[in-house]
Rosetta silent file (secondary structure, phi, psi, omega in degrees, C-alpha in Angstrom):
SEQUENCE: MDSLDIWTDQLLEVEQKFAESHEILVQLQQELKEAGRKKDMMAIAEVVERLARYGRLFEDIRQSWAGGDDF
SCORE:     score description
SCORE:     0.000 S_00000001
   1 L     0.000  127.063  179.925    9.276    9.548  -21.968 S_00000001
   2 L   -86.891  171.965  179.972    5.747    8.502  -22.974 S_00000001
   3 H   -55.815  -37.326  178.395    2.637    8.572  -20.887 S_00000001
   4 H   -64.034  -39.863  176.616    2.862    4.865  -19.931 S_00000001
   5 H   -65.694  -36.719  178.499    6.293    5.475  -18.534 S_00000001
   6 H   -68.161  -42.986 -178.151    5.091    8.439  -16.502 S_00000001
   7 H   -69.788  -35.788  178.898    2.040    6.556  -15.163 S_00000001
   8 H   -67.643  -41.000  177.677    4.278    3.558  -14.269 S_00000001
   9 H   -62.247  -44.437 -177.080    6.690    5.831  -12.354 S_00000001
  10 H   -60.893  -46.372 -179.336    3.728    7.427  -10.591 S_00000001
  11 H   -63.616  -39.533  178.445    2.333    4.012   -9.554 S_00000001
  12 H   -57.613  -50.120 -178.366    5.806    2.929   -8.387 S_00000001
  13 H   -61.655  -44.475  178.843    6.013    6.077   -6.177 S_00000001
  14 H   -62.267  -39.329  179.505    2.548    5.378   -4.732 S_00000001
  15 H   -58.057  -48.879 -176.993    3.533    1.711   -3.944 S_00000001
  16 H   -61.043  -40.535  179.001    6.642    3.037   -2.083 S_00000001
  17 H   -70.675  -36.192  172.820    4.621    5.463   -0.091 S_00000001
  18 H   -62.124  -40.007  179.145    2.015    2.865    0.787 S_00000001
  19 H   -64.423  -39.639 -179.797    4.814    0.574    1.902 S_00000001
  20 H   -69.103  -40.533  173.160    6.252    3.256    4.099 S_00000001
  21 H   -61.775  -38.341 -179.018    2.787    4.034    5.636 S_00000001
  22 H   -61.747  -49.831  177.991    2.253    0.367    6.069 S_00000001
  23 H   -59.965  -44.368 -177.107    5.364   -0.027    8.145 S_00000001
  24 H   -65.991  -43.801 -176.000    4.569    2.885   10.425 S_00000001
  25 H   -69.748  -34.055  175.200    0.972    1.630   10.979 S_00000001
  26 H   -63.765  -35.036  175.021    2.094   -1.876   11.742 S_00000001
  27 H   -69.160  -45.289 -179.503    4.388   -0.454   14.473 S_00000001
  28 H   -58.958  -48.031  176.769    1.525    1.748   15.806 S_00000001
  29 H   -48.360  -48.034 -177.183   -0.703   -1.300   15.792 S_00000001
  30 H   -64.777  -43.888  175.721    1.771   -3.294   17.910 S_00000001
  31 H   -57.875  -40.621  175.045    2.120   -0.361   20.330 S_00000001
  32 H   -67.060  -38.570  176.515   -1.588   -0.101   20.749 S_00000001
  33 H   -60.071  -50.967  179.647   -1.871   -3.832   21.327 S_00000001
  34 H   -60.360  -33.008  176.914    0.782   -3.527   24.019 S_00000001
  35 L   -80.507   -2.923  177.654   -1.019   -0.613   25.575 S_00000001
  36 L    79.572   16.609 -175.530   -4.237   -2.600   25.801 S_00000001
  37 L   -94.137   70.939 -168.970   -5.993   -0.281   23.285 S_00000001
  38 H   -67.956  -41.137  176.952   -7.848   -3.136   21.421 S_00000001
  39 H   -59.321  -44.134 -177.228  -10.475   -0.956   19.609 S_00000001
  40 H   -67.945  -43.143 -178.586   -7.826    1.368   18.397 S_00000001
  41 H   -63.336  -40.034  178.240   -5.569   -1.519   17.377 S_00000001
  42 H   -67.471  -33.090  177.149   -8.439   -3.183   15.411 S_00000001
  43 H   -67.303  -41.919  178.225   -9.126    0.045   13.566 S_00000001
  44 H   -63.217  -41.164 -179.086   -5.476    0.451   12.663 S_00000001
  45 H   -56.364  -41.411  176.657   -5.467   -3.225   11.638 S_00000001
  46 H   -63.415  -36.485 -176.286   -8.158   -2.628    9.058 S_00000001
  47 H   -69.703  -42.726 -176.590   -6.218    0.304    7.593 S_00000001
  48 H   -56.926  -43.634  179.142   -3.068   -1.899    7.497 S_00000001
  49 H   -65.662  -41.009 -178.404   -5.032   -4.597    5.533 S_00000001
  50 H   -66.661  -49.703  174.370   -6.431   -2.052    3.153 S_00000001
  51 H   -58.122  -36.522  175.809   -3.093   -0.484    2.328 S_00000001
  52 H   -64.813  -42.730  179.426   -1.616   -3.856    1.664 S_00000001
  53 H   -63.826  -46.309 -179.425   -4.493   -4.637   -0.690 S_00000001
  54 H   -64.513  -40.591  174.696   -4.239   -1.384   -2.496 S_00000001
  55 H   -54.927  -42.050  175.222   -0.470   -1.766   -2.776 S_00000001
  56 H   -64.770  -39.889  179.679   -0.930   -5.119   -4.409 S_00000001
  57 H   -59.441  -52.156  179.926   -3.578   -3.704   -6.784 S_00000001
  58 H   -57.627  -41.831  172.841   -1.201   -0.934   -7.859 S_00000001
  59 H   -60.957  -39.377 -179.755    1.589   -3.428   -8.368 S_00000001
  60 H   -68.956  -36.325 -179.685   -0.618   -5.659  -10.461 S_00000001
  61 H   -63.554  -55.553 -176.922   -1.671   -2.714  -12.601 S_00000001
  62 H   -56.973  -39.440  179.757    1.899   -1.583  -13.111 S_00000001
  63 H   -67.700  -37.717 -179.300    3.046   -5.148  -13.976 S_00000001
  64 H   -65.885  -35.803  175.638    0.141   -5.502  -16.446 S_00000001
  65 H   -67.891  -36.296  175.237    1.405   -2.313  -18.189 S_00000001
  66 H   -66.830  -29.514  178.501    4.909   -3.663  -18.313 S_00000001
  67 L   -81.381   -4.922 -177.271    3.528   -6.828  -19.901 S_00000001
  68 L    79.354   10.677  174.275    1.764   -4.856  -22.576 S_00000001
  69 L   -66.059  138.936  175.648   -1.726   -5.771  -21.483 S_00000001
  70 L  -100.502  145.929 -177.902   -4.496   -3.515  -22.663 S_00000001
  71 L   -97.022    0.000    0.000   -7.448   -2.583  -20.513 S_00000001
């Protein structure tokens, strides 16, 4: 296994962990909304958005490696 394969596997693992965290935080965000905790809900909403953005970034990087793009 070469370095690129190892890095690709690592990014895939990170993407999966981000997706799991995203799911948990979306549920927490909904619970906070239902409890009337608007400030807390908004803070969690920002984290949810950032996790999604970083997850897409990692996916883009991984896909560029699979396509043979050089940086």
